[in-house]
C-alpha positions as CSV (number, residue, x, y, z in Angstrom):
1,X,-27.9,-31.6,8.3
2,X,-25.3,-32.3,5.6
3,X,-26.4,-35.9,5.2
4,X,-30.0,-34.9,4.4
5,X,-29.6,-34.6,0.6
6,X,-28.0,-38.0,0.5
7,X,-30.7,-39.6,2.5
8,X,-33.3,-38.1,0.2
9,X,-31.5,-39.3,-2.9
10,X,-31.2,-42.8,-1.3
11,X,-34.9,-42.9,-0.5
12,X,-34.2,-42.9,3.2
13,X,-31.8,-45.9,3.1
14,X,-29.0,-45.2,5.6
15,X,-26.5,-47.6,3.9
16,X,-27.1,-46.2,0.5
17,X,-26.9,-42.6,1.8
18,X,-23.6,-43.3,3.5
19,X,-22.2,-44.9,0.3
20,X,-23.3,-41.9,-1.7
21,X,-21.9,-39.5,0.8
22,X,-18.5,-41.2,0.7
23,X,-18.6,-41.2,-3.1
24,X,-19.3,-37.4,-3.1
25,X,-16.4,-36.8,-0.7
26,X,-14.1,-38.7,-3.1
27,X,-15.5,-36.6,-6.0
28,X,-14.9,-33.4,-4.1
29,X,-11.3,-34.3,-3.6
30,X,-10.9,-35.1,-7.3
31,X,-12.6,-31.8,-8.3
32,X,-10.4,-29.9,-5.9
33,X,-7.3,-31.0,-7.7
34,X,-8.6,-29.8,-11.0
35,X,-10.0,-26.5,-9.6
36,X,-6.7,-25.8,-7.9
37,X,-4.8,-26.4,-11.1
38,X,-7.1,-24.0,-13.0
39,X,-6.9,-21.4,-10.2
40,X,-3.1,-21.3,-10.2
41,X,-3.0,-21.1,-14.0
42,X,-5.5,-18.3,-14.1
43,X,-3.8,-16.4,-11.3
44,X,-0.3,-16.7,-12.9
45,X,-1.6,-15.8,-16.4
46,X,-3.5,-12.7,-15.2
47,X,-0.7,-11.6,-12.9
48,X,1.9,-11.5,-15.7
49,X,-0.4,-9.2,-17.8
50,X,-1.4,-7.1,-14.8
51,X,2.2,-6.4,-13.9
52,X,2.8,-4.9,-17.3
53,X,-0.4,-3.0,-17.4
54,X,0.0,-1.6,-13.9
55,X,3.6,-0.5,-14.8
56,X,2.2,1.6,-17.6
57,X,-0.1,3.3,-15.1
58,X,2.1,4.0,-12.1
59,X,5.7,3.5,-13.3
60,X,8.2,0.8,-12.6
61,X,6.9,0.1,-9.1
62,X,3.7,-1.1,-10.8
63,X,5.3,-4.5,-11.5
64,X,4.5,-5.1,-7.8
65,X,0.9,-4.1,-8.1
66,X,-0.4,-6.1,-5.2
67,X,1.8,-4.2,-2.7
68,X,0.8,-1.0,-0.9
69,X,1.0,2.2,-2.9
70,X,1.8,0.2,-6.1
71,X,-1.7,-0.4,-7.4
72,X,-3.2,1.7,-10.1
73,X,-6.7,3.1,-9.2
74,X,-8.6,1.0,-11.7
75,X,-6.9,-2.2,-10.5
76,X,-7.4,-1.2,-6.9
77,X,-11.1,-0.8,-7.4
78,X,-11.6,-4.0,-9.4
79,X,-9.6,-6.1,-7.0
80,X,-11.5,-4.3,-4.2
81,X,-9.8,-2.5,-1.2
82,X,-11.2,-5.1,1.2
83,X,-9.8,-8.1,-0.7
84,X,-6.4,-6.4,-1.1
85,X,-6.3,-5.5,2.6
86,X,-7.1,-9.0,3.6
87,X,-4.5,-10.5,1.1
88,X,-1.8,-8.1,2.3
89,X,-2.5,-8.8,6.0
90,X,-2.6,-12.6,5.4
91,X,0.7,-12.5,3.5
92,X,2.3,-10.5,6.4
93,X,0.9,-12.9,8.9
94,X,2.4,-15.8,7.0
95,X,5.8,-14.1,6.8
96,X,5.8,-13.6,10.6
97,X,5.1,-17.3,11.0
98,X,8.1,-18.5,9.1
99,X,10.1,-20.7,11.4
100,X,13.8,-20.6,12.1
101,X,15.8,-22.1,9.3
102,X,13.2,-21.0,6.7
103,X,15.0,-19.6,3.7
104,X,12.8,-16.5,3.7
105,X,12.6,-15.9,7.4
106,X,12.8,-12.1,8.0
107,X,12.4,-11.3,4.3
108,X,9.8,-8.6,3.6
109,X,6.5,-9.6,1.9
110,X,6.7,-9.7,-1.9
111,X,4.1,-9.1,-4.6
112,X,4.0,-12.9,-5.1
113,X,3.2,-13.4,-1.4
114,X,0.2,-11.1,-1.7
115,X,-0.9,-12.5,-5.1
116,X,-1.0,-16.0,-3.6
117,X,-3.5,-14.9,-1.0
118,X,-6.1,-13.6,-3.6
119,X,-8.9,-16.1,-4.3
120,X,-10.4,-17.1,-7.6
121,X,-13.3,-14.6,-7.1
122,X,-10.9,-11.7,-7.1
123,X,-9.3,-12.8,-10.4
124,X,-12.6,-13.5,-12.0
125,X,-13.9,-10.1,-11.1
126,X,-11.1,-8.6,-13.2
127,X,-12.6,-10.2,-16.3
128,X,-16.4,-9.9,-15.6
129,X,-18.2,-8.5,-12.5
130,X,-20.6,-10.7,-10.6
131,X,-23.2,-8.0,-11.2
132,X,-23.5,-4.6,-12.7
133,X,-21.7,-2.9,-15.5
134,X,-18.6,-4.4,-17.2
135,X,-17.3,-1.0,-18.4
136,X,-14.2,-1.1,-16.2
137,X,-13.4,-4.7,-17.0
138,X,-13.8,-4.0,-20.7
139,X,-11.2,-1.3,-20.5
140,X,-8.8,-3.6,-18.6
141,X,-9.4,-6.4,-21.1
142,X,-8.7,-4.2,-24.1
143,X,-5.7,-2.6,-22.6
144,X,-3.9,-5.9,-22.1
145,X,-5.7,-8.5,-19.9
146,X,-6.9,-10.4,-23.0
147,X,-3.3,-11.5,-23.5
148,X,-3.7,-13.8,-20.5
149,X,-6.0,-15.9,-22.6
150,X,-4.3,-16.1,-26.0
151,X,-6.5,-19.0,-27.1
152,X,-9.7,-17.1,-26.8
153,X,-11.3,-14.4,-29.0
154,X,-9.8,-11.1,-27.8
155,X,-13.1,-9.3,-28.4
156,X,-15.6,-8.3,-25.7
157,X,-17.5,-11.5,-26.5
158,X,-14.4,-13.5,-25.6
159,X,-14.1,-11.6,-22.4
160,X,-17.7,-12.4,-21.5
161,X,-17.3,-16.1,-22.3
162,X,-14.1,-16.4,-20.2
163,X,-15.8,-14.6,-17.4
164,X,-18.8,-16.9,-17.4
165,X,-16.6,-19.9,-17.2
166,X,-14.5,-18.5,-14.4
167,X,-17.7,-17.7,-12.5
168,X,-19.0,-21.3,-12.9
169,X,-15.6,-22.6,-11.7
170,X,-15.7,-20.2,-8.7
171,X,-19.1,-21.4,-7.7
172,X,-18.0,-25.1,-8.0
173,X,-14.9,-24.3,-5.9
174,X,-17.1,-22.8,-3.2
175,X,-19.4,-25.9,-3.2
176,X,-16.4,-28.2,-2.8
177,X,-14.7,-26.0,-0.2
178,X,-17.8,-25.7,1.9
179,X,-18.7,-29.4,1.6
180,X,-22.0,-28.7,-0.1
181,X,-23.8,-31.4,-1.9
182,X,-22.5,-32.2,-5.4
183,X,-25.5,-34.4,-6.3
184,X,-27.0,-31.9,-8.7
185,X,-23.8,-30.7,-10.3
186,X,-23.3,-31.5,-14.0
187,X,-19.7,-32.8,-13.6
188,X,-18.9,-33.2,-17.3
189,X,-19.9,-29.6,-18.0
190,X,-17.9,-28.2,-15.1
191,X,-14.9,-30.3,-16.0
192,X,-15.2,-28.9,-19.5
193,X,-15.1,-25.4,-18.0
194,X,-11.9,-26.1,-16.2
195,X,-10.3,-27.7,-19.3
196,X,-11.4,-24.9,-21.6
197,X,-10.0,-22.2,-19.3
198,X,-6.7,-24.1,-19.1
199,X,-6.6,-24.6,-22.9
200,X,-7.1,-20.9,-23.7
201,X,-4.3,-20.0,-21.4
202,X,-1.9,-22.7,-22.7
203,X,-2.9,-25.6,-25.0
204,X,-0.5,-27.9,-23.1
205,X,-2.2,-27.5,-19.7
206,X,-5.3,-29.7,-20.1
207,X,-3.3,-32.8,-20.8
208,X,-1.0,-32.0,-17.9
209,X,-4.0,-31.6,-15.5
210,X,-5.7,-34.7,-16.8
211,X,-2.6,-36.9,-16.4
212,X,-3.3,-37.2,-12.6
213,X,-7.0,-36.3,-12.6
214,X,-9.5,-38.8,-11.1
215,X,-12.7,-36.8,-11.8
216,X,-13.9,-39.0,-14.7
217,X,-13.1,-42.2,-13.0
218,X,-14.8,-41.2,-9.8
219,X,-17.8,-39.8,-11.7
220,X,-18.3,-43.2,-13.4
221,X,-18.3,-44.9,-10.0
222,X,-21.5,-43.0,-8.9
223,X,-23.3,-45.6,-6.7
224,X,-26.7,-44.4,-8.1
225,X,-25.7,-46.1,-11.4
226,X,-25.6,-49.4,-9.5
227,X,-28.9,-48.8,-7.9
228,X,-30.6,-48.0,-11.2
229,X,-29.0,-51.1,-12.8
230,X,-30.8,-53.5,-10.4
């Protein structure tokens, strides 16, 4: 039962648990905004560098590396055949669903259409694997992927640091997307992960994201603070 963690935190008090649940839902919405901002920034930054790297591997068609028969073997392996297949099929399905009057109705699927279907985990795996050797990621990083993060050390230590932050953001994204409890999440640290990743991509991005962010305001409104003050 999803309410169980909130009831436990509220000491079995139904009213407090409901208040805490609503607060957590509000927090999830605020976090989703920041995570989405970071996900788009990461995707776009990596895609620019991958297009150039992939072109050097397979020729001019490599600029559309997410399309069929355009992906260099290393990129194909790291993105994973399963993920690419799903992204391509999802993009094709979306293209078929375009209604009459849509400016792109009947237009073939583009690289951008497929790229938009790849989730944060796919992008993070290009930087550091969830498990196992990083040898292939190290090669890709050295051969150009580090340029996606100009504000970070281009060494392998920089790659590992960026990868750890992306992995923490991915895990937070999954908790938010699956409506898991956020009661034990260290919000300040996770927000810092998001802002740091944005900063190393482009130093202007953190301020842009924070201009409409509600994370800090919602976090301060944690009802547990009121309970403890009594």
